[in-house]
N, C-alpha and C positions, 0 to 999 in steps of 0.2 A: 383364083385368089391365092396370093402368096402370103404366107404369114411369116413374120420375122421371128425366127427361133433363136436368135443370138441372145445370149445371156449377158447381162452387164457384169463386169468383173468388179469384185469388191476391192476396196482399197486396203493395202497392207497395214496402214496406220490404224484404221478402224478395227481391224481384226486384232491388232496388238493391244489396243485399249480394252476390248472385250475380254481378251485372255488375261490381262492384268487385273481387271475387275473380278473375274471369277477366281483368280489365284488368291487375291486378298480376302474375298468372301470365304473361300475354303480355309484359309489360314485363320481367320477370325473364329470360325466354327470350331476348329481344332483347339485353339487356345482356350476358348470358353469351356469346351468339353474337358480338357486336361485340368484347367483351373478348378473346376467343380468336382472332379473325380478324386477318390482316395480319402484316407482318414484326415481329419482336421488336426488332431493332437497326436504328436508322435512320442516316441520313447524319450527323446531329449527334452521335450516340453515337460513331461512328467518328472524327470530327474531335476530339471531346473526349478520346478515348483517345490519339490521336496527340499532342495538345498536352500531355497528362499525361506521356507518355513523354519528349517533348522537354524539358519542364521538369525532370524528374528527371535527365536527362542533363546539362543545363546546370548544375544545382545540384551534381551530383557532380563535374563538371569544375572549377567554381569552388572547391569545398571542397578538391579535390586541389591546385589552384594556391595556395590560401591556407595549406595545411598541409604543403607539400613544398618542397624545394629543387631548382632546375633552372636551365638556361641559357635565356635569352630570345634574346639576340643575341650569339653568340660573337665576331663581328668588333668590336663595340663594347664587349664585356666586360660586358654587362647580364645580370644573373641575377635570379631571384626566390627569396625566402626565406620561411619561415613567418611569418605575421602577428605572432605573439607575439614572435619574435626581432626583427622589424623595429621593433616598439613599444619593446622594451627598448633597442635601439641608438639610436633617435631620442631617447628620454628621456635616456639617458646623454650624448648629444651636446649636447642643449639645456642640461643641468645644467652641462656643462663650459664653456659660453660665459659671458663676463663680461657683466654688465648694463650697457647703455649707451644713449645717445640713439638714437632711431629715425631712420633716414635718410629716412623717408617724411615729406613735407611735408603738413601738415594745415591747410587753410584754415578760418577761422572760418565758422560757419554763416551769420551775418549780419554784414555789414561794420560795424565799430564806428565811430561818428562821432568826429571829432577832438575833442580837449578844448576846452571852452568858453573863448573869449578874454575875459579879465576887462575889457578895454578896449573891447569891441564895443558899438555902440549898438543893434544889433538883438538880439532874443532868439535863443538858439541853436536849431537845428532839433531836433525831437523825437528821442529816443534810438532808438526803433524806429518807423518809419513804418508806416502801415496798408497801403500799397501794396507789392507785392513788388518786389524789386530789379530795376531796369530798366523798371518800368512807369511810364507817364505819370501824373503827379499833377495833378488838376484842382483849382484853388482858386477859390472864389467870393468875390468882394469883397462886403462889406456895403454896401448902398445908402446914399448920403449922405442925411441928413434934408432934407426939403423946406423951402425958405425961404419 
């Protein structure tokens, strides 16, 4: 009796699919392991929480000062009042003032040239020079015609 000892050859595609399956299974195990390893809260998270608490405290202090009445410097008589009351008082004070000339002196942006002299023999300078105020102006003379 002869027995058939030939082995059936497996297909390359089936082997590829099993290798792909094991690769993704291994990758999934590694990802889950890395995801669950290590500390949950880091240094930056702690700093962020501290900054958030400090910001909330600063905002609450500022809101308290803006919306309450209190003494700032009793020796000088300085107080703080709610912002709404301060706006109302300033608006009433400004409305009570009479309109007048401003004491602030305002210079012209560019110096204005003197009025043109009707008896002058030379033409007046241009109204606005192309050079900024204080800059040196270079003038080029036209060459005389050759004789």
